[in-house]
PATORVEX-240415 format. One record per residue: residue number from 1; residue in one letter; x, y, z of N, C-alpha, C, O in turn. Coordinates in Angstrom, 1 decimal. Example, Ala and Ser with C-alpha at 12.3 -4.5 7.8 and 13.67 -1.06 7.14 Angstrom:
2
 num residu   n.xx   n.yy   n.zz  ca.xx  ca.yy  ca.zz   c.xx   c.yy   c.zz   o.xx   o.yy   o.zz
   1      A   13.2   -5.7    7.8   12.3   -4.5    7.8   13.2   -3.3    7.8   14.2   -3.3    8.5
   2      S   12.8   -2.2    7.1   13.7   -1.1    7.1   12.9    0.0    7.9   13.4    1.1    8.0
***
This chain:
221
 num residu   n.xx   n.yy   n.zz  ca.xx  ca.yy  ca.zz   c.xx   c.yy   c.zz   o.xx   o.yy   o.zz
   1      M  -85.1    1.9  -23.5  -85.0    2.6  -22.9  -84.6    4.1  -23.6  -84.2    4.2  -24.7
   2      T  -84.8    5.1  -22.7  -84.7    6.6  -23.2  -82.9    6.7  -22.0  -82.4    6.2  -21.0
   3      D  -82.8    7.7  -23.1  -81.2    8.6  -21.7  -81.7    8.7  -20.2  -81.0    8.5  -19.2
   4      Q  -83.1    9.3  -20.4  -83.6    9.9  -19.2  -83.6    8.6  -18.4  -83.4    8.6  -17.2
   5      E  -84.0    7.6  -19.3  -84.3    6.4  -17.9  -82.9    6.1  -17.5  -82.5    6.0  -16.3
   6      K  -82.1    6.0  -18.7  -80.4    5.4  -17.9  -80.2    6.4  -16.5  -80.2    6.1  -15.3
   7      E  -80.1    7.7  -17.1  -80.0    8.5  -16.3  -80.6    8.2  -14.7  -79.9    8.1  -13.7
   8      Q  -81.8    8.2  -14.8  -82.5    7.4  -13.8  -82.1    6.5  -12.9  -82.0    6.7  -11.7
   9      S  -81.9    5.2  -13.9  -81.7    3.6  -13.2  -80.1    3.9  -12.7  -79.8    3.3  -11.6
  10      V  -79.3    4.5  -13.1  -78.0    4.4  -12.6  -78.4    5.4  -11.6  -78.2    4.8  -10.5
  11      G  -78.9    6.6  -11.3  -79.0    7.5  -10.0  -80.3    6.3   -8.6  -80.4    6.6   -7.4
  12      K  -80.7    5.6   -9.1  -81.1    4.7   -8.3  -80.6    3.5   -8.0  -81.2    2.7   -7.3
  13      L  -79.4    3.2   -8.5  -78.1    2.1   -7.6  -78.2    1.6   -6.4  -78.5    2.7   -5.9
  14      P  -78.3    1.1   -5.7  -78.3    0.6   -4.1  -77.2    1.0   -3.7  -76.5    1.0   -4.7
  15      R  -76.6    1.3   -2.7  -75.6    2.3   -2.3  -74.6    0.6   -2.1  -73.4    0.5   -2.2
  16      R  -75.1    0.0   -1.8  -74.4   -2.0   -1.7  -74.2   -2.5   -2.8  -73.5   -3.5   -2.7
  17      E  -74.5   -2.2   -3.9  -74.0   -2.6   -5.6  -72.6   -1.1   -5.6  -71.3   -1.1   -5.5
  18      F  -73.2   -0.4   -5.6  -72.0    0.6   -5.6  -70.8    0.9   -4.5  -69.8    1.2   -5.2
  19      L  -70.6    0.8   -3.6  -70.3    0.6   -3.0  -68.8   -1.1   -3.2  -67.6   -1.1   -3.1
  20      K  -69.6   -1.8   -3.3  -68.8   -3.6   -4.2  -68.2   -2.8   -5.7  -67.0   -3.0   -5.8
  21      G  -68.7   -2.0   -6.7  -68.1   -1.1   -7.6  -67.3   -0.7   -7.4  -66.3   -0.9   -8.1
  22      A  -67.2    0.4   -6.2  -65.9    0.4   -5.8  -64.7   -0.2   -5.0  -63.5    0.0   -5.0
  23      L  -65.2   -0.8   -4.4  -64.1   -1.6   -3.2  -63.0   -2.6   -4.8  -61.8   -2.7   -4.9
  24      R  -64.0   -3.1   -5.6  -63.6   -4.2   -6.9  -62.4   -2.8   -7.7  -61.2   -2.7   -8.0
  25      A  -63.2   -1.9   -7.7  -61.9   -0.9   -8.7  -60.7   -0.7   -7.7  -59.5   -0.5   -8.1
  26      G  -61.2   -0.7   -6.6  -60.4   -0.3   -5.6  -58.7   -1.8   -5.7  -57.5   -1.7   -5.6
  27      S  -59.5   -2.5   -5.9  -58.6   -4.3   -5.8  -57.9   -4.2   -6.9  -56.7   -4.5   -6.8
  28      R  -58.8   -3.6   -8.4  -57.5   -3.5   -9.2  -56.7   -2.8   -9.1  -55.6   -3.3   -9.3
  29      D  -56.8   -1.4   -8.7  -55.7   -0.5   -8.3  -54.2   -0.8   -7.9  -53.1   -0.5   -8.3
  30      G  -54.9   -2.0   -6.0  -53.8   -2.8   -5.7  -53.1   -3.4   -5.8  -52.1   -3.7   -5.2
  31      A  -53.9   -3.8   -7.5  -52.8   -5.0   -7.7  -51.7   -4.5   -8.4  -50.5   -4.8   -8.4
  32      N  -52.4   -3.4   -9.3  -51.1   -2.3   -9.5  -50.0   -2.0   -9.1  -48.9   -2.1   -9.6
  33      N  -50.4   -1.8   -8.1  -49.4   -1.1   -7.0  -48.6   -2.0   -6.7  -47.4   -1.8   -6.9
  34      E  -49.1   -3.2   -6.3  -49.0   -4.1   -5.7  -47.3   -4.8   -7.3  -46.1   -5.3   -7.3
  35      E  -48.0   -4.6   -8.2  -47.0   -4.9   -9.2  -45.5   -4.2   -9.2  -44.4   -4.6   -9.0
  36      D  -46.2   -2.7   -9.5  -45.2   -1.5   -9.2  -44.2   -2.2   -7.6  -43.0   -2.1   -7.9
  37      I  -44.5   -2.5   -6.5  -44.2   -2.6   -5.6  -42.9   -4.1   -6.0  -41.7   -4.2   -6.1
  38      G  -43.7   -4.9   -6.2  -42.4   -5.6   -6.6  -41.9   -5.6   -7.7  -41.3   -6.6   -8.0
  39      Q  -41.8   -4.6   -8.8  -40.7   -4.3   -9.8  -39.7   -3.7   -9.0  -38.5   -4.0   -9.1
  40      N  -40.1   -2.7   -7.9  -39.2   -2.1   -7.0  -38.0   -2.9   -6.4  -36.8   -2.9   -6.4
  41      G  -39.2   -3.9   -5.9  -38.4   -5.0   -5.2  -37.0   -5.5   -5.3  -35.9   -5.5   -4.6
  42      E  -37.6   -5.9   -6.8  -36.3   -6.6   -8.0  -35.3   -5.6   -8.5  -34.2   -5.8   -9.0
  43      N  -35.7   -4.9   -8.3  -34.6   -3.4   -9.0  -33.2   -3.1   -7.1  -32.0   -2.9   -7.0
  44      D  -34.4   -3.3   -6.1  -33.2   -3.4   -5.6  -32.5   -4.8   -5.0  -31.8   -4.7   -4.0
  45      T  -32.7   -5.7   -5.6  -32.1   -6.9   -5.3  -31.2   -7.2   -6.3  -30.4   -8.1   -5.9
  46      S  -31.0   -6.8   -7.8  -30.3   -6.2   -8.3  -29.4   -5.4   -8.4  -28.6   -5.5   -9.3
  47      L  -29.4   -4.2   -7.7  -28.5   -3.3   -6.9  -27.5   -4.4   -6.1  -26.5   -4.8   -6.6
  48      E  -28.2   -4.8   -4.7  -28.0   -5.2   -3.6  -26.8   -6.5   -5.2  -25.6   -6.4   -5.6
  49      E  -27.6   -7.3   -5.5  -26.3   -8.3   -5.9  -25.2   -7.9   -6.8  -24.2   -8.6   -6.8
  50      E  -25.2   -6.6   -7.9  -24.4   -5.5   -7.9  -23.1   -5.6   -7.0  -22.0   -6.1   -7.1
  51      S  -23.7   -4.8   -6.0  -23.0   -4.7   -4.6  -21.6   -5.8   -4.5  -20.4   -5.7   -4.3
  52      K  -22.8   -7.0   -4.8  -22.1   -8.2   -4.0  -21.2   -8.5   -5.0  -20.1   -8.4   -4.5
  53      T  -21.1   -8.7   -5.8  -20.3   -8.5   -7.0  -19.3   -8.2   -6.9  -18.4   -8.9   -7.1
  54      T  -19.3   -6.9   -6.6  -18.2   -5.9   -6.9  -17.9   -6.0   -5.6  -17.5   -4.8   -5.4
  55      E  -17.7   -6.9   -4.2  -17.0   -6.6   -3.4  -16.6   -8.3   -3.2  -15.9   -8.7   -2.3
  56      V  -17.0   -9.3   -4.1  -16.0  -10.4   -4.4  -15.4  -10.3   -5.3  -14.4  -11.1   -5.3
  57      K  -15.3   -9.4   -6.6  -14.1   -9.1   -7.5  -13.1   -8.3   -6.8  -12.0   -8.6   -7.1
  58      M  -13.4   -7.0   -5.5  -12.5   -6.4   -5.2  -11.8   -7.5   -4.1  -10.6   -7.4   -4.5
  59      A  -11.7   -8.3   -3.2  -11.5   -9.3   -2.8  -10.4  -10.4   -3.1   -9.3  -10.8   -2.6
  60      E  -11.3  -10.6   -4.3  -10.4  -11.4   -5.3   -9.4  -10.7   -6.1   -8.8  -11.3   -6.9
  61      L   -9.3   -9.5   -5.9   -7.5   -9.1   -6.6   -7.4   -8.7   -5.3   -6.5   -9.5   -5.5
  62      R   -7.4   -8.4   -4.2   -6.8   -8.6   -3.2   -6.4   -9.7   -2.5   -5.9   -9.6   -1.4
  63      E   -6.6  -10.3   -2.8   -5.9  -11.7   -2.4   -5.3  -12.0   -3.7   -4.2  -12.5   -3.4
  64      K   -5.4  -11.9   -5.1   -4.1  -11.9   -5.9   -3.1  -10.8   -5.8   -2.0  -10.9   -6.3
  65      Q   -3.5  -10.0   -5.3   -1.8   -9.2   -5.1   -1.3   -9.8   -3.8   -0.1  -10.0   -3.8
  66      R   -1.8  -10.0   -2.8   -1.2  -10.6   -1.4   -0.5  -11.8   -1.6    0.3  -12.2   -0.8
  67      G   -0.9  -12.6   -3.1   -0.3  -13.7   -3.2    1.6  -13.0   -3.8    2.7  -13.1   -3.3
  68      K    1.0  -12.3   -4.9    2.2  -11.4   -5.6    3.1  -11.5   -5.1    4.2  -11.9   -5.5
  69      R    2.8  -10.8   -3.5    3.4  -10.3   -2.2    4.1  -11.1   -2.0    5.3  -11.1   -2.2
  70      D    3.3  -12.3   -1.4    4.1  -13.0   -0.6    5.0  -14.3   -1.2    5.7  -15.1   -0.6
  71      V    4.9  -14.1   -2.6    5.8  -14.8   -3.6    6.7  -13.6   -3.5    7.5  -14.4   -3.0
  72      M    7.2  -12.6   -3.4    8.3  -12.1   -3.1    8.8  -11.8   -2.7   10.0  -11.7   -3.0
  73      Q    8.2  -11.7   -1.0    8.8  -12.0    0.2    9.6  -13.0    0.4   10.3  -13.0    1.4
  74      L    9.7  -14.0   -0.5   10.4  -15.4   -0.6   11.6  -15.3   -1.4   12.3  -16.3   -1.6
  75      I   11.9  -14.2   -2.0   13.4  -13.8   -2.4   14.3  -13.4   -1.2   14.0  -12.8   -0.2
  76      S   15.3  -13.8   -1.5   16.5  -14.3   -0.5   17.2  -12.6   -0.4   18.2  -12.3   -1.1
  77      Y   16.6  -11.7    0.6   17.1  -10.5    0.9   17.5   -9.9    2.1   16.8   -9.9    3.1
  78      G   18.8   -9.4    2.0   19.4   -9.3    3.6   18.3   -7.9    3.6   17.5   -7.6    2.8
  79      L   18.7   -7.3    4.9   18.1   -6.2    5.2   18.5   -4.9    6.2   18.4   -5.3    7.4
  80      Y   18.9   -3.9    6.1   19.9   -3.0    5.8   19.9   -1.9    6.5   18.8   -1.7    6.2
  81      L   20.1   -1.3    7.0   20.1    0.2    7.1   21.0    1.1    6.3   22.2    1.3    6.5
  82      L   20.4    1.7    5.4   21.1    2.9    4.7   20.8    4.2    4.8   19.8    4.9    4.6
  83      T   22.0    4.6    5.4   22.0    6.2    5.7   22.8    6.8    4.5   23.5    6.5    3.6
  84      T   22.0    8.5    5.2   22.3    9.7    4.0   22.8   10.7    4.8   23.1   10.7    6.0
  85      A   23.0   11.6    3.8   23.6   13.3    4.7   23.4   14.3    3.5   23.6   14.0    2.4
  86      H   23.1   15.4    3.9   23.4   16.7    3.2   23.6   17.8    3.9   22.8   18.2    4.7
  87      E   24.5   18.2    3.8   24.9   19.5    4.8   24.8   19.1    6.7   25.6   18.4    7.3
  88      E   23.8   19.7    7.1   23.6   19.5    8.4   22.1   17.8    8.4   21.7   17.2    9.4
  89      N   21.7   17.6    7.1   20.7   17.0    7.0   21.0   15.3    7.0   21.6   14.8    6.0
  90      V   20.5   14.7    8.0   21.3   13.0    7.8   19.6   12.3    7.8   18.7   13.1    7.8
  91      N   19.1   11.0    7.8   18.3   10.1    8.0   19.2    8.7    7.2   20.1    8.3    6.5
  92      V   18.1    8.3    8.1   18.0    6.2    8.2   17.1    6.1    7.9   16.2    6.7    8.3
  93      I   17.3    4.8    6.7   15.6    3.9    6.7   16.5    2.3    6.7   17.6    2.0    7.0
  94      I   15.6    1.9    6.4   15.3   -0.2    6.3   15.6   -0.2    5.0   14.7    0.1    4.2
  95      C   16.8   -0.6    4.5   16.5   -1.5    2.9   16.8   -2.8    2.7   17.7   -3.4    3.3
  96      N   15.7   -3.4    1.3   16.6   -4.5    1.2   17.4   -5.1   -0.1   18.2   -6.0   -0.3
  97      W   16.5   -3.7   -1.2   16.6   -3.8   -2.7   17.9   -3.4   -2.7   18.0   -2.2   -3.0
  98      L   19.1   -4.2   -2.6   20.5   -3.9   -2.7   21.1   -5.0   -3.2   21.1   -6.1   -2.5
  99      T   21.7   -4.8   -4.5   22.7   -5.5   -5.1   24.2   -5.5   -5.7   24.8   -4.5   -5.5
 100      Q   24.7   -6.1   -6.1   25.9   -5.8   -6.6   25.9   -5.9   -8.1   25.4   -7.0   -8.6
 101      I   26.3   -5.0   -8.7   25.9   -4.9  -10.2   27.6   -4.9  -11.1   27.7   -5.2  -12.3
 102      S   28.7   -4.4  -10.3   30.2   -4.9  -11.0   31.1   -5.0  -10.4   31.2   -4.4   -9.3
 103      F   31.9   -5.7  -10.8   33.8   -6.1   -9.5   34.4   -4.9  -10.5   35.4   -4.7   -9.9
 104      E   34.3   -4.4  -11.1   35.4   -3.3  -11.6   34.8   -2.6  -12.7   34.5   -3.2  -13.7
 105      P   34.4   -1.0  -12.3   34.2   -0.3  -10.9   33.6   -1.1   -9.9   32.5   -1.6  -10.3
 106      L   34.1   -1.4   -8.6   32.9   -1.6   -7.8   31.5   -1.2   -7.8   31.2   -0.1   -7.8
 107      L   30.6   -2.2   -7.7   29.0   -1.4   -8.3   28.1   -1.5   -7.5   27.9   -2.8   -7.5
 108      V   27.1   -0.9   -6.8   25.8   -1.7   -6.1   24.7   -1.0   -6.7   24.7    0.1   -7.3
 109      L   23.8   -1.7   -6.6   22.2   -1.0   -7.3   21.7   -1.2   -5.9   21.9   -2.2   -5.1
 110      V   20.6    0.6   -5.8   19.8    0.5   -4.6   18.7    0.9   -5.0   18.9    1.9   -5.7
 111      A   17.1    0.5   -4.8   16.1    1.1   -5.1   15.4    2.1   -3.9   15.4    1.7   -2.7
 112      I   14.9    3.2   -4.0   14.4    4.3   -2.7   13.4    4.6   -3.0   13.4    5.1   -4.2
 113      E   12.6    4.5   -2.5   11.4    5.2   -2.8   11.5    6.6   -2.8   12.3    7.4   -2.3
 114      K   10.4    6.7   -3.7   10.7    8.4   -4.6   10.1    9.5   -3.1   10.6   10.5   -2.6
 115      Q    9.3    9.0   -2.9    8.5    9.8   -1.8    9.4   10.1   -0.2    9.0   10.8    0.7
 116      S   10.5    9.4   -0.4   11.3    9.2    0.7   11.7   10.1    1.2   11.8   11.0    0.4
 117      Y   12.3   10.5    2.3   13.3   12.0    2.3   14.5   11.6    2.0   15.2   12.4    1.4
 118      S   14.9   10.1    2.5   16.0   10.1    2.4   16.4   10.2    0.8   17.6   10.5    0.5
 119      H   15.3    9.9   -0.4   15.4    9.5   -1.9   16.1   11.3   -2.2   17.0   11.6   -3.0
 120      Q   15.2   12.6   -1.0   16.1   14.3   -0.8   17.2   14.2   -1.4   17.7   14.5   -2.4
 121      L   17.7   13.2    0.1   19.1   13.6    0.4   20.1   13.2   -0.8   21.1   13.8   -1.3
 122      L   19.6   12.2   -1.1   20.3   11.4   -2.0   20.3   11.6   -3.6   21.1   11.1   -4.4
 123      Q   19.1   12.6   -3.8   19.5   13.6   -4.7   20.4   14.7   -4.7   21.0   15.0   -5.7
 124      A   20.5   15.4   -3.7   21.3   16.5   -3.3   23.0   16.2   -3.2   23.9   16.8   -3.8
 125      S   23.0   15.1   -2.2   24.0   15.0   -2.3   25.2   14.0   -2.6   26.4   14.2   -2.4
 126      G   24.6   12.5   -3.3   24.7   11.8   -3.9   25.7   10.8   -3.3   26.7   10.3   -4.0
 127      I   25.5   10.6   -1.9   26.7    9.5   -1.3   25.4    8.6   -0.1   24.3    9.1    0.2
 128      F   25.8    7.6    0.4   24.7    6.7    1.4   25.6    5.5    1.5   26.3    4.8    0.8
 129      A   25.4    5.6    2.4   26.4    4.1    3.3   25.4    3.1    3.3   24.3    3.6    3.4
 130      V   25.5    1.6    3.4   25.1    0.7    3.7   25.8    0.1    4.9   27.0    0.2    5.1
 131      N   24.9   -0.4    5.8   25.1   -1.0    7.5   24.4   -1.9    7.7   23.2   -2.0    7.8
 132      F   25.7   -2.8    7.6   24.8   -4.5    8.1   25.0   -4.8    9.5   25.9   -4.7   10.3
 133      L   23.6   -5.2    9.5   23.1   -6.1   10.9   23.1   -7.0   11.1   22.6   -7.7   10.2
 134      S   23.4   -7.9   12.5   23.3   -8.7   12.7   21.8   -9.8   12.7   20.7   -9.2   12.6
 135      K   21.8  -10.8   12.7   20.3  -11.2   13.4   19.8  -11.0   14.5   18.7  -11.4   14.6
 136      E   20.3  -10.4   15.5   20.1  -10.2   16.3   19.8   -8.9   16.7   19.6   -8.4   17.8
 137      Q   19.7   -8.0   15.2   19.8   -6.7   15.8   18.4   -6.2   15.0   18.5   -5.2   14.2
 138      T   16.7   -7.3   15.3   16.1   -7.2   14.6   15.5   -5.7   15.4   15.4   -4.7   14.6
 139      R   15.2   -5.5   16.4   14.7   -4.7   16.8   15.1   -2.9   16.4   14.3   -1.9   16.4
 140      L   16.2   -2.9   16.2   17.3   -1.9   15.8   16.6   -1.5   14.5   16.1   -0.4   14.3
 141      A   16.6   -2.7   13.4   15.7   -2.4   12.3   14.3   -2.0   12.5   13.8   -1.0   11.8
 142      R   13.6   -2.6   13.4   12.7   -2.1   13.2   12.3   -0.7   13.9   11.3    0.0   13.7
 143      N   13.5   -0.5   14.9   13.3    0.8   15.4   13.3    2.0   14.1   12.7    3.1   14.3
 144      M   13.7    1.9   13.3   14.7    2.9   11.4   13.6    2.4   10.7   13.6    2.7    9.5
 145      A   12.4    1.6   11.2   11.3    1.4    9.7   10.9    2.7    9.7   11.5    3.5    8.9
 146      A    9.7    3.2   10.6    9.3    4.3   11.0    9.4    5.0    9.5   10.0    4.3    8.8
 147      P    9.0    6.3    8.9    8.5    6.9    7.9    9.8    8.4    8.8   10.0    8.4   10.0
 148      H   10.3    9.2    8.0   11.0   10.4    8.6    9.8   11.5    9.3   10.1   12.2   10.2
 149      K    8.7   11.5    8.8    7.8   12.3    9.1    6.8   12.0    9.9    5.8   12.7   10.2
 150      I    7.1   10.3   10.6    6.5   10.2   12.0    7.7   10.3   12.8    7.5   10.8   13.9
 151      K    8.6   10.1   12.5   10.2    9.9   13.4   11.3   10.7   12.7   12.2    9.9   12.4
 152      P   11.5   11.6   12.5   12.1   12.5   11.8   14.1   12.8   13.0   15.2   13.4   12.6
 153      F   13.9   12.4   13.7   15.5   12.0   13.9   15.9   10.5   14.5   16.4   10.3   15.6
 154      K   15.6    9.8   13.8   15.8    8.2   13.9   17.0    7.6   14.6   17.1    6.6   15.2
 155      L   18.0    8.3   14.4   19.8    8.1   15.0   19.5    8.7   15.9   19.6    7.9   16.8
 156      N   18.9   10.0   16.4   19.1   10.3   18.0   19.1    8.9   19.3   18.2    8.2   19.9
 157      G   20.4    9.1   19.3   20.1    7.9   20.9   20.7    6.2   20.4   20.9    5.2   21.1
 158      V   21.0    6.6   18.7   21.5    5.6   18.4   23.4    6.2   17.8   23.9    7.2   17.3
 159      A   24.0    4.6   18.2   25.8    5.1   18.7   26.0    5.5   17.1   25.7    4.6   16.2
 160      H   26.5    6.5   16.7   27.0    6.9   15.1   29.0    7.7   14.9   29.7    8.3   15.7
 161      H   29.1    7.6   14.0   30.0    8.4   13.6   30.2    8.7   11.9   29.8    7.7   11.3
 162      P   30.6    9.4   11.2   30.9    9.9    9.7   31.8    9.4    9.2   32.9   10.0    9.4
 163      G   31.6    8.2    8.3   32.7    7.6    7.4   33.5    8.8    7.0   33.5    9.8    7.7
 164      V   34.1    8.7    5.7   35.3    8.9    4.9   34.1   10.0    4.1   34.4   11.2    4.0
 165      T   33.0    9.7    3.7   31.9   10.5    2.9   31.2   11.5    3.7   30.5   12.2    3.0
 166      G   31.2   11.7    4.9   30.1   12.4    6.0   28.7   11.5    6.0   27.7   11.9    6.5
 167      V   28.8   10.4    5.3   27.2    9.6    5.8   27.6    9.3    6.9   28.7    9.6    7.3
 168      P   26.7    8.6    7.9   26.5    8.3    9.1   26.9    7.0    8.9   26.3    6.3    8.1
 169      L   28.0    6.4    9.9   28.0    5.2   10.3   27.7    4.3   11.8   28.4    4.5   12.8
 170      V   26.9    3.5   11.7   26.0    3.0   12.8   27.2    2.1   13.4   27.9    1.3   12.8
 171      D   27.3    2.4   14.5   28.7    1.6   15.3   28.6    0.2   16.0   29.6   -0.3   16.5
 172      T   27.7   -0.2   15.9   27.3   -1.6   16.3   26.8   -2.6   14.6   26.4   -3.8   14.4
 173      A   27.2   -1.7   13.7   26.5   -2.7   12.4   27.6   -3.5   12.7   28.5   -3.2   13.4
 174      I   27.7   -4.9   11.9   28.3   -5.5   11.7   29.7   -5.4   10.5   30.7   -6.1   10.7
 175      A   29.6   -4.7    9.6   29.8   -4.5    8.4   29.4   -2.9    7.8   28.4   -2.4    8.3
 176      Y   29.8   -2.2    6.9   29.1   -1.1    6.2   30.1   -1.0    4.8   31.1   -1.7    4.7
 177      L   29.7   -0.3    4.0   29.6   -0.1    2.5   29.6    1.6    2.5   28.6    2.2    2.9
 178      E   30.6    2.3    2.0   30.7    4.3    1.9   29.9    4.4    0.0   30.2    3.3   -0.6
 179      C   29.5    4.7   -0.4   29.2    4.6   -2.0   28.7    6.4   -2.3   27.9    7.0   -1.5
 180      E   29.3    6.9   -3.5   29.3    7.6   -4.0   28.4    7.4   -5.4   28.6    6.4   -6.1
 181      V   27.8    8.0   -5.6   26.1    7.7   -6.9   27.1    8.2   -8.2   28.0    9.1   -8.1
 182      R   26.8    7.3   -9.4   27.1    7.2  -10.2   26.7    7.4  -11.8   27.1    7.8  -12.9
 183      H   25.2    6.7  -11.0   24.3    6.5  -12.1   22.6    7.0  -11.1   22.3    6.8  -10.0
 184      T   22.2    7.5  -11.9   20.2    7.6  -11.3   19.2    7.0  -12.1   18.7    7.6  -13.0
 185      L   19.0    6.3  -12.0   17.8    5.5  -13.3   16.6    5.4  -12.9   16.3    4.5  -12.0
 186      E   15.2    6.4  -13.4   14.3    6.9  -13.2   13.5    5.8  -14.4   13.8    5.5  -15.6
 187      V   12.1    5.2  -13.2   11.9    3.8  -13.9   10.7    4.1  -13.9   10.6    5.1  -13.1
 188      D    9.4    3.7  -14.4    7.6    3.6  -14.1    7.6    3.3  -13.1    6.9    2.2  -13.0
 189      G    8.1    3.6  -12.0    7.6    2.9  -11.0    7.7    3.6   -9.8    8.2    4.7  -10.0
 190      D    7.3    3.3   -8.3    7.4    4.6   -7.1    9.1    4.7   -6.7    9.6    5.7   -6.1
 191      H   10.1    3.6   -7.1   11.6    3.5   -6.7   12.3    4.3   -8.0   12.1    4.2   -9.2
 192      T   13.3    5.2   -6.9   14.2    5.5   -8.3   15.9    4.6   -7.9   16.4    4.5   -6.7
 193      L   16.3    4.1   -8.9   17.5    3.0   -8.6   18.7    4.2   -8.5   18.7    5.2   -9.3
 194      F   20.0    4.0   -7.4   21.2    4.7   -7.7   22.1    3.7   -8.0   21.8    2.9   -7.1
 195      I   22.9    3.4   -8.5   23.8    3.1   -8.6   25.4    3.6   -8.2   26.1    4.2   -9.0
 196      G   25.7    3.1   -7.1   26.3    3.4   -6.6   28.3    2.8   -6.3   28.6    1.6   -6.1
 197      E   29.4    3.8   -6.3   30.4    3.2   -6.5   31.3    2.9   -5.2   32.1    3.6   -4.7
 198      V   30.9    1.7   -4.8   31.8    1.8   -3.0   33.3    2.5   -3.5   33.9    2.3   -4.5
 199      V   33.4    3.2   -2.3   35.1    3.8   -2.1   35.6    3.5   -0.4   36.6    3.7    0.3
 200      A   34.7    3.0   -0.2   34.8    2.6    1.8   34.1    1.3    1.7   33.1    1.1    0.9
 201      G   34.4    0.7    2.4   34.2   -0.5    3.3   34.7   -1.6    4.8   35.8   -1.4    5.5
 202      D   34.2   -2.2    4.9   35.2   -3.1    6.1   34.3   -3.5    7.0   33.7   -2.7    7.7
 203      V   34.1   -5.3    7.3   33.7   -6.2    8.6   34.0   -5.9    9.4   35.2   -5.9    9.5
 204      I   33.3   -5.2   10.8   34.0   -4.8   11.7   33.8   -6.3   12.4   34.9   -6.7   12.8
 205      T   32.8   -7.1   12.6   32.5   -8.1   13.6   32.6   -9.2   12.5   32.0   -8.7   11.5
 206      R   33.1  -10.4   12.2   33.2  -11.8   11.3   32.7  -12.7   12.0   32.7  -12.9   13.2
 207      Y   32.1  -13.6   10.9   31.4  -14.8   11.6   30.0  -14.6   12.4   29.7  -14.9   13.6
 208      I   29.4  -13.9   11.5   28.2  -13.6   12.6   27.0  -13.3   11.7   27.2  -12.7   10.6
 209      E   26.0  -13.5   11.9   25.2  -14.0   10.4   24.4  -12.8   10.5   23.9  -12.4   11.5
 210      P   24.5  -12.1    9.3   24.0  -10.9    8.9   22.2  -10.9    8.5   21.5  -11.7    7.9
 211      L   21.8   -9.6    9.1   20.1  -10.0    9.7   19.6  -10.0    8.0   20.1   -9.2    7.2
 212      T   18.4  -11.1    7.6   17.6  -11.1    6.3   16.2  -10.5    6.7   15.9  -10.2    7.9
 213      L   15.2  -10.4    5.4   14.2   -9.8    5.6   13.3  -10.9    6.0   12.1  -10.6    6.3
 214      L   13.7  -11.9    6.1   12.8  -13.0    6.3   12.9  -12.9    7.8   11.9  -12.7    8.5
 215      A   14.0  -13.1    8.3   14.4  -13.3    9.3   13.8  -12.2   11.0   13.4  -12.3   12.2
 216      S   13.9  -11.2    9.9   13.0   -9.6   10.7   12.0   -9.9   10.8   11.5   -9.4   11.8
 217      G   11.2  -10.4   10.2    9.7  -10.7   10.3    8.9   -9.7    9.5    7.7   -9.9    9.2
 218      L    9.6   -8.5    9.4    9.0   -6.9    8.6    8.7   -7.7    7.3    9.3   -8.8    7.0
 219      R    7.3   -6.9    6.5    6.6   -7.4    5.2    6.0   -5.9    4.3    5.7   -4.7    4.5
 220      Y    6.1   -6.5    3.6    6.0   -5.3    2.5    4.4   -4.8    3.1    3.5   -5.5    3.6
 221      K    4.5   -3.2    2.7    3.1   -2.5    3.0    2.5   -2.8    2.3    1.3   -2.4    2.3
***
């Protein structure tokens, strides 16, 4: 068959046969498109699975951290009101990281959050007092838990008087210690350690059980 005859044969291809050929070609293209869509779907699924895996890992990490904090909560801590003053500025915070470290001289160590207002006052004045509460004074302790930026005048409405160092002493406290800072220890953490020498102190109300962190119901942030 000559080239001319071939062209004529193609030109004479029935319309129905031509449409069938077009449909077959379209089906092949469609199959390719479906394959592409399937691949994209698999990618989306992989992203979803990866996201879920990340969420699971974060949840497990939070659970581990909560477990550690729950253990720390079991350490036998007291709960105190720590007062500080510098010139006309005073503040009070709740404190539980307090321990005696020496008999002679009589020294106590207290850990104060670096971002707190009391930390600033302590660095400036070097004096603080520890006010001991009874287990019946949980509400008072809770009222002192708010940060200074939220509640700057926490001692307003709380009866208090200046001690020998000038630091406020809470009138209803069952005991108190007044301290002068002898050493400041900066550690790789969010608290500074202040070592204070006890210069004054007394038990005001005896035979009353002091407040503890566990009894207060307060928890670590």
